[in-house]
C-alpha positions as CSV (number, residue, x, y, z in Angstrom):
1,M,79.4,-31.8,211.6
2,A,77.5,-29.8,209.1
3,R,74.9,-30.8,206.4
4,I,76.1,-29.2,203.1
5,L,74.3,-28.7,199.8
6,L,76.8,-28.6,196.9
7,A,75.7,-27.1,193.5
8,E,78.3,-27.6,190.8
9,D,77.8,-28.4,187.2
10,D,81.4,-29.8,186.6
11,Q,81.6,-33.4,187.8
12,A,85.4,-33.3,188.6
13,T,85.0,-30.2,190.8
14,R,81.9,-31.7,192.4
15,D,83.8,-34.9,193.2
16,L,86.8,-32.9,194.5
17,V,84.7,-30.7,196.8
18,K,82.6,-33.6,198.1
19,R,85.7,-35.6,198.9
20,A,87.3,-32.7,200.8
21,L,84.2,-32.0,202.8
22,T,83.3,-35.6,203.6
23,A,86.9,-36.1,204.8
24,D,86.1,-33.4,207.4
25,G,83.0,-35.4,208.5
26,H,80.3,-33.3,206.7
27,A,77.3,-34.8,205.0
28,V,77.2,-33.5,201.4
29,D,74.1,-33.5,199.2
30,L,74.9,-33.0,195.5
31,T,73.1,-31.0,192.8
32,Q,74.2,-30.3,189.2
33,D,73.0,-26.8,188.8
34,G,71.3,-23.8,190.5
35,A,67.8,-24.8,189.6
36,E,68.2,-28.3,191.1
37,A,69.8,-26.8,194.2
38,L,67.0,-24.2,194.6
39,E,64.4,-27.0,194.3
40,T,66.3,-29.1,196.9
41,L,66.5,-26.1,199.3
42,T,62.8,-25.3,199.0
43,T,61.1,-28.7,198.7
44,S,63.2,-31.3,200.3
45,G,62.4,-30.4,203.8
46,A,66.1,-31.0,204.7
47,S,67.9,-28.5,206.9
48,F,71.2,-27.4,205.5
49,D,74.0,-25.5,207.4
50,L,75.9,-24.4,204.3
51,L,75.3,-24.0,200.5
52,V,78.5,-24.3,198.4
53,S,77.8,-23.2,194.8
54,D,79.6,-22.5,191.6
55,V,78.7,-19.1,190.3
56,H,78.8,-20.0,186.6
57,M,76.2,-22.7,185.9
58,P,73.5,-23.3,183.3
59,G,70.0,-22.4,184.3
60,A,70.0,-20.6,187.6
61,D,73.5,-19.4,188.3
62,G,75.1,-19.3,191.7
63,I,74.3,-15.6,192.2
64,E,70.6,-16.1,191.6
65,L,70.7,-19.2,193.8
66,A,72.4,-17.2,196.6
67,Q,69.8,-14.4,196.3
68,H,67.0,-16.8,196.8
69,A,68.8,-18.5,199.7
70,I,69.5,-15.2,201.4
71,A,65.8,-14.1,201.1
72,R,64.3,-17.5,202.2
73,L,66.9,-18.9,204.5
74,P,68.8,-15.9,206.1
75,D,70.8,-18.1,208.5
76,L,72.1,-20.4,205.8
77,K,75.9,-20.0,205.2
78,L,77.0,-19.5,201.6
79,L,80.3,-20.2,199.9
80,L,80.4,-19.2,196.2
81,M,83.1,-20.5,193.9
82,S,84.3,-19.2,190.5
83,G,87.3,-19.2,188.3
84,F,86.4,-15.6,187.1
85,A,87.2,-12.7,189.4
86,E,84.4,-10.5,187.9
87,E,81.9,-13.2,189.0
88,L,83.3,-13.2,192.5
89,D,82.9,-9.4,192.5
90,R,79.2,-9.9,191.7
91,A,79.0,-12.4,194.6
92,R,80.6,-10.0,197.0
93,A,78.0,-7.4,196.1
94,L,75.3,-9.6,197.8
95,Q,76.7,-8.3,201.1
96,S,75.5,-11.1,203.3
97,P,77.4,-11.6,206.6
98,N,77.0,-15.4,205.9
99,L,78.7,-15.2,202.5
100,A,82.3,-16.1,201.5
101,V,83.9,-16.6,198.1
102,I,86.7,-18.8,196.8
103,L,88.6,-18.5,193.6
104,K,89.0,-21.6,191.4
105,P,91.2,-23.5,191.1
106,F,91.6,-24.3,194.7
107,T,93.2,-27.2,196.7
108,L,91.4,-29.6,198.9
109,E,92.8,-27.8,201.9
110,Q,91.7,-24.4,200.7
111,I,88.1,-25.5,200.3
112,R,88.2,-27.2,203.7
113,V,89.6,-24.1,205.4
114,A,87.0,-21.8,203.7
115,V,84.2,-24.1,204.9
116,R,85.6,-24.3,208.4
117,A,85.8,-20.5,208.6
118,L,82.2,-20.1,207.5
119,L,80.9,-22.7,210.0
120,A,82.9,-21.4,212.9
């Protein structure tokens, strides 16, 4: 299964997404914001298959994080989450073939399906 980096500032959402993805057998590393996720991506030496990130976070937001990931790790798959349609429009504007978006709130099954589709 995949190694996933999850960047989400809301604990309840972070726990929900981690539970959904670990139930599918994925290894999930947690970060609390975009800055921490960017540091993990660039300094940990870990190889991730997928970055799942909220768009609206303090510090570096999910769009900024995705821009850095696309530039530095072009093969990394990206799933951006938001409860705001205009933020998802900003995410879609990144135009990466490895990018998908999901609107909050979502169910456990919806996040699992989105991740499976990206990793397929």
